[in-house]
PDB file of N, CA, C and O in Angstrom:
ATOM      1  N   MET A   1       0.725  -0.964  -0.152  1.00  0.00           N
ATOM      2  CA  MET A   1      -0.242   0.415  -0.116  1.00  0.00           C
ATOM      3  C   MET A   1       1.332   1.103  -0.042  1.00  0.00           C
ATOM      4  O   MET A   1       2.449   0.763   0.348  1.00  0.00           O
ATOM      5  N   SER A   2       0.537   2.548  -0.807  1.00  0.00           N
ATOM      6  CA  SER A   2       1.542   3.237  -1.131  1.00  0.00           C
ATOM      7  C   SER A   2       1.659   4.230   0.199  1.00  0.00           C
ATOM      8  O   SER A   2       0.726   3.713   0.813  1.00  0.00           O
ATOM      9  N   SER A   3       2.016   5.035   0.883  1.00  0.00           N
ATOM     10  CA  SER A   3       1.963   5.854   1.730  1.00  0.00           C
ATOM     11  C   SER A   3       1.061   7.307   1.735  1.00  0.00           C
ATOM     12  O   SER A   3       0.754   8.113   2.613  1.00  0.00           O
ATOM     13  N   GLU A   4       0.828   7.203   0.385  1.00  0.00           N
ATOM     14  CA  GLU A   4      -0.560   8.264   0.230  1.00  0.00           C
ATOM     15  C   GLU A   4      -1.637   7.269   0.605  1.00  0.00           C
ATOM     16  O   GLU A   4      -2.263   7.579   1.619  1.00  0.00           O
ATOM     17  N   GLY A   5      -1.922   6.355   0.122  1.00  0.00           N
ATOM     18  CA  GLY A   5      -2.933   5.365   0.705  1.00  0.00           C
ATOM     19  C   GLY A   5      -3.347   5.311   1.856  1.00  0.00           C
ATOM     20  O   GLY A   5      -4.545   5.469   2.089  1.00  0.00           O
ATOM     21  N   ARG A   6      -2.148   4.999   3.146  1.00  0.00           N
ATOM     22  CA  ARG A   6      -2.033   4.781   3.970  1.00  0.00           C
ATOM     23  C   ARG A   6      -2.529   6.242   4.549  1.00  0.00           C
ATOM     24  O   ARG A   6      -3.645   6.241   5.067  1.00  0.00           O
ATOM     25  N   GLU A   7      -1.892   7.341   4.516  1.00  0.00           N
ATOM     26  CA  GLU A   7      -2.332   8.057   5.263  1.00  0.00           C
ATOM     27  C   GLU A   7      -4.436   8.433   4.621  1.00  0.00           C
ATOM     28  O   GLU A   7      -5.055   9.340   5.178  1.00  0.00           O
ATOM     29  N   ALA A   8      -4.847   7.916   3.943  1.00  0.00           N
ATOM     30  CA  ALA A   8      -5.985   8.197   3.426  1.00  0.00           C
ATOM     31  C   ALA A   8      -6.848   7.489   4.363  1.00  0.00           C
ATOM     32  O   ALA A   8      -7.950   7.978   4.612  1.00  0.00           O
ATOM     33  N   ILE A   9      -6.438   6.262   4.980  1.00  0.00           N
ATOM     34  CA  ILE A   9      -7.514   5.812   5.685  1.00  0.00           C
ATOM     35  C   ILE A   9      -6.589   5.867   7.263  1.00  0.00           C
ATOM     36  O   ILE A   9      -6.741   4.858   7.952  1.00  0.00           O
ATOM     37  N   GLY A  10      -5.904   6.684   7.694  1.00  0.00           N
ATOM     38  CA  GLY A  10      -5.448   6.732   8.701  1.00  0.00           C
ATOM     39  C   GLY A  10      -3.943   6.450   9.293  1.00  0.00           C
ATOM     40  O   GLY A  10      -3.339   7.167  10.090  1.00  0.00           O
ATOM     41  N   TYR A  11      -3.488   5.208   8.693  1.00  0.00           N
ATOM     42  CA  TYR A  11      -2.404   4.838   8.808  1.00  0.00           C
ATOM     43  C   TYR A  11      -1.226   5.416   8.599  1.00  0.00           C
ATOM     44  O   TYR A  11      -0.849   5.948   7.554  1.00  0.00           O
ATOM     45  N   ASP A  12      -0.420   5.264   9.995  1.00  0.00           N
ATOM     46  CA  ASP A  12       1.066   6.079  10.476  1.00  0.00           C
ATOM     47  C   ASP A  12       0.678   7.714  10.716  1.00  0.00           C
ATOM     48  O   ASP A  12       1.493   8.628  10.829  1.00  0.00           O
ATOM     49  N   HIS A  13      -0.589   7.804  10.753  1.00  0.00           N
ATOM     50  CA  HIS A  13      -0.824   9.289  11.185  1.00  0.00           C
ATOM     51  C   HIS A  13      -0.366   9.843  12.803  1.00  0.00           C
ATOM     52  O   HIS A  13       0.251  10.839  13.180  1.00  0.00           O
ATOM     53  N   GLY A  14      -1.044   8.582  13.591  1.00  0.00           N
ATOM     54  CA  GLY A  14      -0.280   9.246  15.036  1.00  0.00           C
ATOM     55  C   GLY A  14       1.573   9.147  14.770  1.00  0.00           C
ATOM     56  O   GLY A  14       2.432   9.827  15.331  1.00  0.00           O
ATOM     57  N   TYR A  15       1.735   8.214  13.877  1.00  0.00           N
ATOM     58  CA  TYR A  15       3.575   8.177  13.563  1.00  0.00           C
ATOM     59  C   TYR A  15       3.766   9.878  13.476  1.00  0.00           C
ATOM     60  O   TYR A  15       3.878  10.853  14.220  1.00  0.00           O
ATOM     61  N   ASP A  16       3.734   9.608  12.381  1.00  0.00           N
ATOM     62  CA  ASP A  16       3.864  10.830  11.571  1.00  0.00           C
ATOM     63  C   ASP A  16       3.769  12.368  11.972  1.00  0.00           C
ATOM     64  O   ASP A  16       4.697  13.167  12.096  1.00  0.00           O
ATOM     65  N   GLY A  17       2.260  12.595  12.162  1.00  0.00           N
ATOM     66  CA  GLY A  17       1.689  14.113  12.203  1.00  0.00           C
ATOM     67  C   GLY A  17       1.526  14.557  13.798  1.00  0.00           C
ATOM     68  O   GLY A  17       1.244  15.690  14.189  1.00  0.00           O
ATOM     69  N   GLU A  18       1.754  13.476  14.556  1.00  0.00           N
ATOM     70  CA  GLU A  18       0.852  13.399  16.157  1.00  0.00           C
ATOM     71  C   GLU A  18       0.104  14.684  16.220  1.00  0.00           C
ATOM     72  O   GLU A  18       0.395  15.678  16.887  1.00  0.00           O
ATOM     73  N   VAL A  19      -0.810  14.523  15.496  1.00  0.00           N
ATOM     74  CA  VAL A  19      -2.186  15.238  15.301  1.00  0.00           C
ATOM     75  C   VAL A  19      -3.260  14.536  15.492  1.00  0.00           C
ATOM     76  O   VAL A  19      -2.928  13.426  15.078  1.00  0.00           O
ATOM     77  N   PHE A  20      -4.731  14.440  15.984  1.00  0.00           N
ATOM     78  CA  PHE A  20      -5.286  14.241  16.300  1.00  0.00           C
ATOM     79  C   PHE A  20      -6.791  14.556  15.477  1.00  0.00           C
ATOM     80  O   PHE A  20      -7.059  15.711  15.807  1.00  0.00           O
ATOM     81  N   TYR A  21      -7.504  14.229  14.879  1.00  0.00           N
ATOM     82  CA  TYR A  21      -8.531  14.925  13.754  1.00  0.00           C
ATOM     83  C   TYR A  21      -9.907  14.660  14.207  1.00  0.00           C
ATOM     84  O   TYR A  21     -10.440  13.588  13.921  1.00  0.00           O
ATOM     85  N   LEU A  22     -10.594  15.669  14.979  1.00  0.00           N
ATOM     86  CA  LEU A  22     -11.783  15.187  15.541  1.00  0.00           C
ATOM     87  C   LEU A  22     -13.009  14.897  14.879  1.00  0.00           C
ATOM     88  O   LEU A  22     -14.107  14.485  15.254  1.00  0.00           O
ATOM     89  N   GLY A  23     -12.208  15.431  13.121  1.00  0.00           N
ATOM     90  CA  GLY A  23     -13.475  15.294  12.075  1.00  0.00           C
ATOM     91  C   GLY A  23     -13.321  13.960  11.594  1.00  0.00           C
ATOM     92  O   GLY A  23     -14.282  13.543  10.947  1.00  0.00           O
ATOM     93  N   LEU A  24     -12.371  13.198  11.743  1.00  0.00           N
ATOM     94  CA  LEU A  24     -12.139  11.787  11.789  1.00  0.00           C
ATOM     95  C   LEU A  24     -12.683  10.514  13.002  1.00  0.00           C
ATOM     96  O   LEU A  24     -12.697   9.294  12.835  1.00  0.00           O
ATOM     97  N   ALA A  25     -13.101  11.311  14.230  1.00  0.00           N
ATOM     98  CA  ALA A  25     -13.031  10.552  15.357  1.00  0.00           C
ATOM     99  C   ALA A  25     -13.919   9.212  14.762  1.00  0.00           C
ATOM    100  O   ALA A  25     -13.269   8.175  14.889  1.00  0.00           O
ATOM    101  N   LEU A  26     -15.009   9.051  14.260  1.00  0.00           N
ATOM    102  CA  LEU A  26     -16.247   8.056  13.962  1.00  0.00           C
ATOM    103  C   LEU A  26     -15.814   7.141  12.943  1.00  0.00           C
ATOM    104  O   LEU A  26     -16.562   6.228  12.594  1.00  0.00           O
ATOM    105  N   ASP A  27     -14.359   7.342  12.287  1.00  0.00           N
ATOM    106  CA  ASP A  27     -14.035   6.476  11.271  1.00  0.00           C
ATOM    107  C   ASP A  27     -12.939   5.324  12.093  1.00  0.00           C
ATOM    108  O   ASP A  27     -11.865   5.718  12.550  1.00  0.00           O
ATOM    109  N   PRO A  28     -13.280   4.212  12.175  1.00  0.00           N
ATOM    110  CA  PRO A  28     -12.213   3.207  12.714  1.00  0.00           C
ATOM    111  C   PRO A  28     -10.896   3.078  12.155  1.00  0.00           C
ATOM    112  O   PRO A  28      -9.862   3.182  12.814  1.00  0.00           O
ATOM    113  N   ALA A  29     -10.951   2.889  11.144  1.00  0.00           N
ATOM    114  CA  ALA A  29      -9.935   3.079  10.335  1.00  0.00           C
ATOM    115  C   ALA A  29      -8.731   3.867  10.619  1.00  0.00           C
ATOM    116  O   ALA A  29      -7.543   3.562  10.727  1.00  0.00           O
ATOM    117  N   TYR A  30      -9.462   5.107  10.722  1.00  0.00           N
ATOM    118  CA  TYR A  30      -8.573   6.192  11.336  1.00  0.00           C
ATOM    119  C   TYR A  30      -8.187   6.077  12.808  1.00  0.00           C
ATOM    120  O   TYR A  30      -7.055   6.397  13.172  1.00  0.00           O
ATOM    121  N   VAL A  31      -9.024   5.666  13.584  1.00  0.00           N
ATOM    122  CA  VAL A  31      -8.443   5.673  15.025  1.00  0.00           C
ATOM    123  C   VAL A  31      -7.688   4.449  15.514  1.00  0.00           C
ATOM    124  O   VAL A  31      -7.021   4.333  16.542  1.00  0.00           O
ATOM    125  N   GLU A  32      -7.980   3.402  14.386  1.00  0.00           N
ATOM    126  CA  GLU A  32      -6.861   2.401  14.370  1.00  0.00           C
ATOM    127  C   GLU A  32      -5.723   2.868  14.154  1.00  0.00           C
ATOM    128  O   GLU A  32      -4.853   2.587  14.978  1.00  0.00           O
ATOM    129  N   GLY A  33      -5.359   3.740  12.967  1.00  0.00           N
ATOM    130  CA  GLY A  33      -4.110   4.180  12.424  1.00  0.00           C
ATOM    131  C   GLY A  33      -3.524   4.878  13.167  1.00  0.00           C
ATOM    132  O   GLY A  33      -2.310   4.911  13.367  1.00  0.00           O
ATOM    133  N   PHE A  34      -4.254   5.426  13.585  1.00  0.00           N
ATOM    134  CA  PHE A  34      -3.917   6.686  14.859  1.00  0.00           C
ATOM    135  C   PHE A  34      -3.347   5.902  15.794  1.00  0.00           C
ATOM    136  O   PHE A  34      -2.168   5.654  15.542  1.00  0.00           O
ATOM    137  N   VAL A  35      -3.712   5.487  16.653  1.00  0.00           N
ATOM    138  CA  VAL A  35      -3.588   4.450  17.914  1.00  0.00           C
ATOM    139  C   VAL A  35      -2.153   3.741  17.346  1.00  0.00           C
ATOM    140  O   VAL A  35      -1.104   4.092  17.885  1.00  0.00           O
ATOM    141  N   GLU A  36      -2.126   2.940  16.470  1.00  0.00           N
ATOM    142  CA  GLU A  36      -1.290   1.858  15.660  1.00  0.00           C
ATOM    143  C   GLU A  36       0.067   3.205  15.733  1.00  0.00           C
ATOM    144  O   GLU A  36       1.051   2.876  16.395  1.00  0.00           O
ATOM    145  N   GLY A  37       0.094   4.352  15.213  1.00  0.00           N
ATOM    146  CA  GLY A  37       1.114   5.022  14.854  1.00  0.00           C
ATOM    147  C   GLY A  37       1.806   5.767  16.100  1.00  0.00           C
ATOM    148  O   GLY A  37       2.950   6.122  16.384  1.00  0.00           O
ATOM    149  N   CYS A  38       0.472   5.826  16.732  1.00  0.00           N
ATOM    150  CA  CYS A  38       1.492   5.775  18.185  1.00  0.00           C
ATOM    151  C   CYS A  38       1.703   5.285  18.930  1.00  0.00           C
ATOM    152  O   CYS A  38       2.109   5.859  19.941  1.00  0.00           O
ATOM    153  N   LEU A  39       1.541   3.792  18.870  1.00  0.00           N
ATOM    154  CA  LEU A  39       2.185   3.152  20.313  1.00  0.00           C
ATOM    155  C   LEU A  39       3.166   2.738  19.387  1.00  0.00           C
ATOM    156  O   LEU A  39       4.080   2.348  20.114  1.00  0.00           O
ATOM    157  N   GLU A  40       3.652   2.536  17.781  1.00  0.00           N
ATOM    158  CA  GLU A  40       4.524   2.614  17.241  1.00  0.00           C
ATOM    159  C   GLU A  40       5.889   3.494  17.698  1.00  0.00           C
ATOM    160  O   GLU A  40       7.044   3.112  17.885  1.00  0.00           O
ATOM    161  N   ARG A  41       5.410   4.539  17.778  1.00  0.00           N
ATOM    162  CA  ARG A  41       6.396   5.920  18.173  1.00  0.00           C
ATOM    163  C   ARG A  41       6.878   6.200  19.739  1.00  0.00           C
ATOM    164  O   ARG A  41       7.714   7.010  20.142  1.00  0.00           O
ATOM    165  N   ILE A  42       6.033   5.215  20.514  1.00  0.00           N
ATOM    166  CA  ILE A  42       6.043   5.256  22.222  1.00  0.00           C
ATOM    167  C   ILE A  42       6.883   4.212  22.022  1.00  0.00           C
ATOM    168  O   ILE A  42       7.986   4.432  22.520  1.00  0.00           O
ATOM    169  N   GLY A  43       6.771   2.981  21.393  1.00  0.00           N
ATOM    170  CA  GLY A  43       7.809   1.899  21.214  1.00  0.00           C
ATOM    171  C   GLY A  43       9.028   1.853  21.214  1.00  0.00           C
ATOM    172  O   GLY A  43       9.693   0.924  21.672  1.00  0.00           O
ATOM    173  N   GLU A  44       9.698   3.428  20.401  1.00  0.00           N
ATOM    174  CA  GLU A  44      10.677   3.551  20.173  1.00  0.00           C
ATOM    175  C   GLU A  44      11.736   3.549  21.309  1.00  0.00           C
ATOM    176  O   GLU A  44      12.758   2.922  21.590  1.00  0.00           O
ATOM    177  N   ASP A  45      10.769   4.856  21.976  1.00  0.00           N
ATOM    178  CA  ASP A  45      11.316   4.991  23.316  1.00  0.00           C
ATOM    179  C   ASP A  45      11.133   4.450  24.586  1.00  0.00           C
ATOM    180  O   ASP A  45      11.757   4.704  25.616  1.00  0.00           O
ATOM    181  N   ASP A  46      10.221   3.685  24.406  1.00  0.00           N
ATOM    182  CA  ASP A  46       9.693   3.255  25.980  1.00  0.00           C
ATOM    183  C   ASP A  46       8.868   1.596  25.702  1.00  0.00           C
ATOM    184  O   ASP A  46       7.725   1.569  26.157  1.00  0.00           O
ATOM    185  N   GLN A  47       9.320   0.344  25.055  1.00  0.00           N
ATOM    186  CA  GLN A  47       8.930  -0.552  25.147  1.00  0.00           C
ATOM    187  C   GLN A  47       7.810  -0.849  26.152  1.00  0.00           C
ATOM    188  O   GLN A  47       6.656  -1.107  25.809  1.00  0.00           O
ATOM    189  N   GLU A  48       8.180  -0.801  27.239  1.00  0.00           N
ATOM    190  CA  GLU A  48       7.299  -1.290  28.262  1.00  0.00           C
ATOM    191  C   GLU A  48       5.830  -0.301  28.098  1.00  0.00           C
ATOM    192  O   GLU A  48       4.742  -0.857  28.245  1.00  0.00           O
ATOM    193  N   GLY A  49       5.893   1.024  27.818  1.00  0.00           N
ATOM    194  CA  GLY A  49       4.806   2.083  28.377  1.00  0.00           C
ATOM    195  C   GLY A  49       3.884   1.466  26.480  1.00  0.00           C
ATOM    196  O   GLY A  49       2.674   1.575  26.281  1.00  0.00           O
ATOM    197  N   GLU A  50       4.628   1.042  25.709  1.00  0.00           N
ATOM    198  CA  GLU A  50       4.027   0.609  24.792  1.00  0.00           C
ATOM    199  C   GLU A  50       3.111  -0.685  24.807  1.00  0.00           C
ATOM    200  O   GLU A  50       1.969  -0.654  24.348  1.00  0.00           O
ATOM    201  N   ASP A  51       3.672  -1.820  25.357  1.00  0.00           N
ATOM    202  CA  ASP A  51       3.013  -2.861  25.798  1.00  0.00           C
ATOM    203  C   ASP A  51       1.937  -2.478  26.794  1.00  0.00           C
ATOM    204  O   ASP A  51       0.858  -3.061  26.688  1.00  0.00           O
ATOM    205  N   LEU A  52       2.101  -1.522  27.804  1.00  0.00           N
ATOM    206  CA  LEU A  52       1.242  -1.759  28.389  1.00  0.00           C
ATOM    207  C   LEU A  52      -0.447  -1.101  27.595  1.00  0.00           C
ATOM    208  O   LEU A  52      -1.614  -1.494  27.593  1.00  0.00           O
ATOM    209  N   LEU A  53       0.314   0.070  27.006  1.00  0.00           N
ATOM    210  CA  LEU A  53      -1.357   0.876  26.252  1.00  0.00           C
ATOM    211  C   LEU A  53      -1.655   0.079  25.206  1.00  0.00           C
ATOM    212  O   LEU A  53      -2.797   0.234  24.776  1.00  0.00           O
ATOM    213  N   ARG A  54      -0.644  -1.143  24.381  1.00  0.00           N
ATOM    214  CA  ARG A  54      -1.499  -2.146  23.390  1.00  0.00           C
ATOM    215  C   ARG A  54      -2.178  -2.863  23.902  1.00  0.00           C
ATOM    216  O   ARG A  54      -3.230  -3.185  23.348  1.00  0.00           O
ATOM    217  N   GLY A  55      -1.705  -3.555  25.582  1.00  0.00           N
ATOM    218  CA  GLY A  55      -2.708  -4.534  26.297  1.00  0.00           C
ATOM    219  C   GLY A  55      -3.811  -4.125  26.506  1.00  0.00           C
ATOM    220  O   GLY A  55      -4.745  -4.908  26.337  1.00  0.00           O
ATOM    221  N   GLU A  56      -4.083  -2.723  26.955  1.00  0.00           N
ATOM    222  CA  GLU A  56      -5.330  -1.959  27.201  1.00  0.00           C
ATOM    223  C   GLU A  56      -6.017  -1.988  26.154  1.00  0.00           C
ATOM    224  O   GLU A  56      -7.163  -2.431  26.228  1.00  0.00           O
ATOM    225  N   TRP A  57      -5.476  -1.503  24.856  1.00  0.00           N
ATOM    226  CA  TRP A  57      -6.548  -1.136  23.509  1.00  0.00           C
ATOM    227  C   TRP A  57      -7.094  -2.850  23.325  1.00  0.00           C
ATOM    228  O   TRP A  57      -8.303  -3.065  23.407  1.00  0.00           O
ATOM    229  N   GLU A  58      -6.205  -3.925  23.096  1.00  0.00           N
ATOM    230  CA  GLU A  58      -6.529  -4.941  23.194  1.00  0.00           C
ATOM    231  C   GLU A  58      -7.458  -6.031  23.553  1.00  0.00           C
ATOM    232  O   GLU A  58      -7.915  -7.040  23.015  1.00  0.00           O
ATOM    233  N   GLU A  59      -7.591  -5.145  25.177  1.00  0.00           N
ATOM    234  CA  GLU A  59      -8.445  -5.703  26.340  1.00  0.00           C
ATOM    235  C   GLU A  59      -9.849  -4.877  25.925  1.00  0.00           C
ATOM    236  O   GLU A  59     -10.875  -5.278  26.475  1.00  0.00           O
ATOM    237  N   GLY A  60      -9.934  -4.009  25.205  1.00  0.00           N
ATOM    238  CA  GLY A  60     -11.031  -3.181  25.351  1.00  0.00           C
ATOM    239  C   GLY A  60     -11.233  -1.946  25.497  1.00  0.00           C
ATOM    240  O   GLY A  60     -12.146  -1.275  25.016  1.00  0.00           O
ATOM    241  N   ASP A  61     -10.261  -1.575  26.262  1.00  0.00           N
ATOM    242  CA  ASP A  61     -10.505   0.025  27.063  1.00  0.00           C
ATOM    243  C   ASP A  61     -10.062   0.862  26.154  1.00  0.00           C
ATOM    244  O   ASP A  61      -8.944   1.361  26.282  1.00  0.00           O
ATOM    245  N   TRP A  62     -10.634   1.067  25.398  1.00  0.00           N
ATOM    246  CA  TRP A  62     -10.566   1.890  23.757  1.00  0.00           C
ATOM    247  C   TRP A  62     -10.169   3.265  24.345  1.00  0.00           C
ATOM    248  O   TRP A  62      -9.032   3.697  24.161  1.00  0.00           O
ATOM    249  N   GLU A  63     -11.237   4.067  25.163  1.00  0.00           N
ATOM    250  CA  GLU A  63     -11.091   5.130  25.332  1.00  0.00           C
ATOM    251  C   GLU A  63     -10.196   5.586  25.873  1.00  0.00           C
ATOM    252  O   GLU A  63      -9.471   6.473  25.422  1.00  0.00           O
ATOM    253  N   MET A  64     -10.092   5.001  27.029  1.00  0.00           N
ATOM    254  CA  MET A  64      -8.634   5.654  28.018  1.00  0.00           C
ATOM    255  C   MET A  64      -7.469   5.558  27.303  1.00  0.00           C
ATOM    256  O   MET A  64      -6.590   6.414  27.395  1.00  0.00           O
ATOM    257  N   VAL A  65      -7.340   4.123  26.259  1.00  0.00           N
ATOM    258  CA  VAL A  65      -6.358   4.601  25.506  1.00  0.00           C
ATOM    259  C   VAL A  65      -6.251   5.904  24.758  1.00  0.00           C
ATOM    260  O   VAL A  65      -5.437   6.765  25.093  1.00  0.00           O
ATOM    261  N   LEU A  66      -7.127   6.051  23.682  1.00  0.00           N
ATOM    262  CA  LEU A  66      -7.297   6.659  22.756  1.00  0.00           C
ATOM    263  C   LEU A  66      -7.057   8.788  23.776  1.00  0.00           C
ATOM    264  O   LEU A  66      -6.341   9.756  23.520  1.00  0.00           O
ATOM    265  N   GLU A  67      -7.791   8.587  24.521  1.00  0.00           N
ATOM    266  CA  GLU A  67      -7.419   9.596  25.588  1.00  0.00           C
ATOM    267  C   GLU A  67      -5.984   9.685  26.069  1.00  0.00           C
ATOM    268  O   GLU A  67      -5.483  10.805  25.973  1.00  0.00           O
ATOM    269  N   ILE A  68      -5.514   9.086  26.378  1.00  0.00           N
ATOM    270  CA  ILE A  68      -4.254   9.144  26.664  1.00  0.00           C
ATOM    271  C   ILE A  68      -3.183   9.825  25.857  1.00  0.00           C
ATOM    272  O   ILE A  68      -2.393  10.753  26.030  1.00  0.00           O
ATOM    273  N   LEU A  69      -3.573   8.744  24.640  1.00  0.00           N
ATOM    274  CA  LEU A  69      -2.536   9.191  23.287  1.00  0.00           C
ATOM    275  C   LEU A  69      -2.727  10.964  22.771  1.00  0.00           C
ATOM    276  O   LEU A  69      -1.910  11.850  22.519  1.00  0.00           O
ATOM    277  N   LYS A  70      -4.083  10.904  22.780  1.00  0.00           N
ATOM    278  CA  LYS A  70      -4.899  12.199  22.199  1.00  0.00           C
ATOM    279  C   LYS A  70      -3.890  13.708  23.351  1.00  0.00           C
ATOM    280  O   LYS A  70      -3.481  14.774  22.890  1.00  0.00           O
ATOM    281  N   ALA A  71      -3.761  13.219  24.891  1.00  0.00           N
ATOM    282  CA  ALA A  71      -3.418  14.431  25.496  1.00  0.00           C
ATOM    283  C   ALA A  71      -2.199  14.441  24.814  1.00  0.00           C
ATOM    284  O   ALA A  71      -2.002  15.498  24.214  1.00  0.00           O
ATOM    285  N   GLU A  72      -1.427  13.705  24.728  1.00  0.00           N
ATOM    286  CA  GLU A  72       0.045  13.992  23.732  1.00  0.00           C
ATOM    287  C   GLU A  72       0.686  14.456  22.822  1.00  0.00           C
ATOM    288  O   GLU A  72       1.890  14.650  22.659  1.00  0.00           O
ATOM    289  N   CYS A  73      -1.047  14.797  21.641  1.00  0.00           N
ATOM    290  CA  CYS A  73      -1.088  15.533  20.374  1.00  0.00           C
ATOM    291  C   CYS A  73      -1.898  16.564  20.536  1.00  0.00           C
ATOM    292  O   CYS A  73      -2.717  16.866  21.404  1.00  0.00           O
ATOM    293  N   ASP A  74      -1.369  17.277  19.115  1.00  0.00           N
ATOM    294  CA  ASP A  74      -2.643  18.823  18.806  1.00  0.00           C
ATOM    295  C   ASP A  74      -3.842  17.783  18.561  1.00  0.00           C
ATOM    296  O   ASP A  74      -3.657  16.808  17.832  1.00  0.00           O
ATOM    297  N   VAL A  75      -5.066  18.013  19.184  1.00  0.00           N
ATOM    298  CA  VAL A  75      -6.260  17.556  18.803  1.00  0.00           C
ATOM    299  C   VAL A  75      -6.641  18.899  17.814  1.00  0.00           C
ATOM    300  O   VAL A  75      -6.191  20.042  17.903  1.00  0.00           O
ATOM    301  N   ARG A  76      -7.512  18.414  16.959  1.00  0.00           N
ATOM    302  CA  ARG A  76      -7.408  19.534  15.734  1.00  0.00           C
ATOM    303  C   ARG A  76      -9.027  19.098  15.663  1.00  0.00           C
ATOM    304  O   ARG A  76      -9.365  17.917  15.585  1.00  0.00           O
ATOM    305  N   VAL A  77     -10.165  20.427  15.708  1.00  0.00           N
ATOM    306  CA  VAL A  77     -11.336  20.203  15.516  1.00  0.00           C
ATOM    307  C   VAL A  77     -12.087  19.809  13.970  1.00  0.00           C
ATOM    308  O   VAL A  77     -13.198  19.287  14.065  1.00  0.00           O
ATOM    309  N   GLY A  78     -11.627  19.995  12.789  1.00  0.00           N
ATOM    310  CA  GLY A  78     -11.835  19.801  11.640  1.00  0.00           C
ATOM    311  C   GLY A  78     -11.022  18.246  10.734  1.00  0.00           C
ATOM    312  O   GLY A  78     -10.371  17.314  11.207  1.00  0.00           O
ATOM    313  N   ARG A  79     -11.356  18.492   9.593  1.00  0.00           N
ATOM    314  CA  ARG A  79     -10.556  17.225   8.709  1.00  0.00           C
ATOM    315  C   ARG A  79      -9.403  17.732   7.978  1.00  0.00           C
ATOM    316  O   ARG A  79      -9.284  18.839   7.453  1.00  0.00           O
ATOM    317  N   PRO A  80      -8.357  16.525   8.027  1.00  0.00           N
ATOM    318  CA  PRO A  80      -6.866  17.348   7.643  1.00  0.00           C
ATOM    319  C   PRO A  80      -7.511  17.553   5.710  1.00  0.00           C
ATOM    320  O   PRO A  80      -8.613  17.308   5.218  1.00  0.00           O
ATOM    321  N   GLU A  81      -6.250  18.080   5.103  1.00  0.00           N
ATOM    322  CA  GLU A  81      -6.697  18.169   3.700  1.00  0.00           C
ATOM    323  C   GLU A  81      -6.963  17.085   2.552  1.00  0.00           C
ATOM    324  O   GLU A  81      -7.664  17.017   1.543  1.00  0.00           O
ATOM    325  N   TRP A  82      -5.604  15.884   3.546  1.00  0.00           N
ATOM    326  CA  TRP A  82      -5.885  14.680   2.766  1.00  0.00           C
ATOM    327  C   TRP A  82      -7.194  13.234   2.722  1.00  0.00           C
ATOM    328  O   TRP A  82      -7.303  12.145   2.158  1.00  0.00           O
ATOM    329  N   SER A  83      -7.996  14.088   3.701  1.00  0.00           N
ATOM    330  CA  SER A  83      -9.437  13.802   3.939  1.00  0.00           C
ATOM    331  C   SER A  83     -10.564  13.823   3.055  1.00  0.00           C
ATOM    332  O   SER A  83     -11.486  13.021   2.903  1.00  0.00           O
ATOM    333  N   THR A  84     -10.269  14.999   2.460  1.00  0.00           N
ATOM    334  CA  THR A  84     -11.417  15.605   1.320  1.00  0.00           C
ATOM    335  C   THR A  84     -11.401  15.262   0.128  1.00  0.00           C
ATOM    336  O   THR A  84     -12.235  15.714  -0.657  1.00  0.00           O
TER     337      THR A  84
END
């Protein structure tokens, strides 16, 4: 999959952009890509932190993990240019 295609569905966005778009918050592919990107970024510096958050995510505590990750990012109300 090309990097442009990955961005279009949210993959790598948390890793590259450190921005969460509320306008895409209801798109499961965007949220999953955002979380995966953030966890990969965290894992580069703190493997235990990544493992802890990934475990919570996999156990279904999605809201808590998402709130923690959003706290470390710039949260924007709209949608990114690539989503239009």
